[in-house]
C-alpha positions as CSV (number, residue, x, y, z in Angstrom):
1,M,96.7,1.3,39.7
2,T,97.3,-0.7,42.6
3,P,96.8,-4.3,43.3
4,D,93.6,-3.2,45.5
5,E,92.1,-0.9,42.9
6,S,92.7,-3.7,40.1
7,L,91.0,-6.4,42.3
8,D,87.9,-4.1,43.3
9,Q,87.7,-3.5,39.5
10,H,87.7,-7.3,38.6
11,I,85.2,-7.9,41.5
12,R,82.8,-5.5,40.0
13,A,83.0,-6.8,36.5
14,L,82.8,-10.3,37.4
15,E,79.7,-9.8,39.7
16,E,78.1,-8.0,36.7
17,S,79.0,-10.5,34.1
18,G,80.7,-13.6,35.6
19,E,79.5,-16.7,37.4
20,T,80.8,-18.8,40.1
21,V,82.7,-21.8,39.1
22,L,84.2,-24.6,41.2
23,V,88.0,-25.2,41.3
24,R,88.2,-28.9,42.1
25,R,91.2,-31.2,43.2
26,Y,91.1,-34.7,43.4
27,A,93.1,-37.2,45.8
28,G,94.1,-40.4,44.2
29,V,93.7,-41.7,40.6
30,G,90.9,-43.5,38.6
31,P,87.7,-44.7,39.7
32,A,88.9,-44.8,43.4
33,R,89.6,-41.0,43.5
34,A,87.8,-38.6,45.5
35,V,87.4,-34.6,45.8
36,A,90.0,-33.7,48.1
37,K,89.5,-29.8,47.9
38,E,86.9,-27.6,46.0
39,A,86.8,-23.7,46.1
40,A,83.8,-21.5,44.8
41,V,85.3,-18.6,42.9
42,L,84.1,-15.6,40.6
43,A,85.0,-16.1,37.1
44,K,84.3,-15.1,33.3
45,V,83.9,-18.0,30.8
46,K,84.1,-17.4,27.3
47,G,84.9,-19.2,24.2
48,Y,88.2,-18.6,22.0
49,Q,87.4,-16.6,18.7
50,P,88.6,-18.5,15.6
51,A,91.8,-16.5,15.2
52,E,92.9,-17.5,18.7
53,L,92.8,-21.3,17.8
54,V,96.6,-21.8,17.4
55,G,99.1,-23.9,19.3
56,E,97.6,-26.1,21.9
57,I,94.2,-24.1,21.8
58,R,91.7,-26.4,20.4
59,Q,88.0,-25.7,19.0
60,G,85.6,-26.1,22.0
61,D,88.5,-25.1,24.5
62,R,87.5,-22.1,26.7
63,H,89.0,-19.1,28.4
64,V,88.4,-18.4,31.9
65,I,89.3,-15.4,34.0
66,L,89.4,-16.6,37.4
67,L,89.3,-14.1,40.4
68,N,91.9,-14.3,43.0
69,D,90.2,-12.6,46.0
70,P,92.0,-13.3,49.3
71,S,88.8,-11.9,51.2
72,A,86.3,-13.8,49.3
73,A,83.4,-15.4,51.3
74,V,84.0,-19.2,51.9
75,P,80.9,-21.4,51.2
76,A,80.5,-24.2,53.9
77,G,82.0,-27.4,52.7
78,K,84.4,-25.5,50.4
79,V,88.0,-24.0,50.9
80,A,89.5,-20.8,50.0
81,L,91.2,-20.6,46.7
82,S,94.5,-19.7,48.3
83,T,94.7,-23.2,49.7
84,M,94.6,-24.7,46.3
85,L,97.4,-22.8,44.7
86,P,99.5,-23.1,42.7
87,L,96.8,-24.4,40.0
88,T,98.0,-27.2,37.9
89,D,96.7,-29.3,35.0
90,R,95.7,-31.8,37.4
91,D,93.0,-29.7,38.8
92,F,89.3,-29.3,37.2
93,L,86.7,-26.6,37.0
94,V,83.0,-27.1,37.4
95,I,81.3,-24.7,35.1
96,A,77.4,-24.8,35.1
97,G,77.6,-28.3,36.3
98,A,80.1,-29.9,33.8
99,E,83.7,-30.7,34.9
100,V,86.6,-29.4,32.4
101,S,90.2,-30.0,32.9
102,I,92.7,-27.2,33.1
103,K,95.2,-27.2,30.3
104,G,97.0,-24.1,30.9
105,V,97.2,-21.2,33.9
106,D,98.8,-18.2,33.3
107,D,99.2,-15.9,36.6
108,A,101.4,-13.2,35.0
109,I,98.9,-11.2,32.7
110,R,96.8,-9.9,35.8
111,R,99.7,-9.6,38.1
112,I,99.9,-6.0,39.7
113,Q,102.9,-5.1,41.7
114,G,103.6,-8.8,42.5
115,Q,100.0,-9.7,43.3
116,V,97.9,-12.0,41.2
117,V,94.4,-10.4,41.1
118,A,93.3,-13.2,38.7
119,F,94.4,-16.3,36.7
120,E,93.9,-16.6,33.1
121,L,92.9,-20.4,32.3
122,Q,92.7,-22.5,29.2
123,V,90.2,-25.2,29.9
124,R,88.9,-28.2,27.8
125,G,86.0,-30.6,28.1
């Protein structure tokens, strides 16, 4: 499977059963911080199964498959996800209006021929 074929497959699946989340990055720290960048991205959000609650994964954490589509439309006032890469644990997601923190980013599982089709994230909050 080529990266483009995999991306098309991911887009179809996420358009059918996913949702749009916001990837948020702040400038500054504490109460004076402000949103510096925000990207609207297709994603699939799900909880972890009890057997998956090992290591740093806690009850209430969620698993997110975040699409990395370089040709995705960018809504007004937002930026392309590519301008925010690499994602770190200092970034946040907004899922259904609630902000959650990113605890882990895996860009290897859904990498095809060196191209990251989607990220797998562990989020908390």
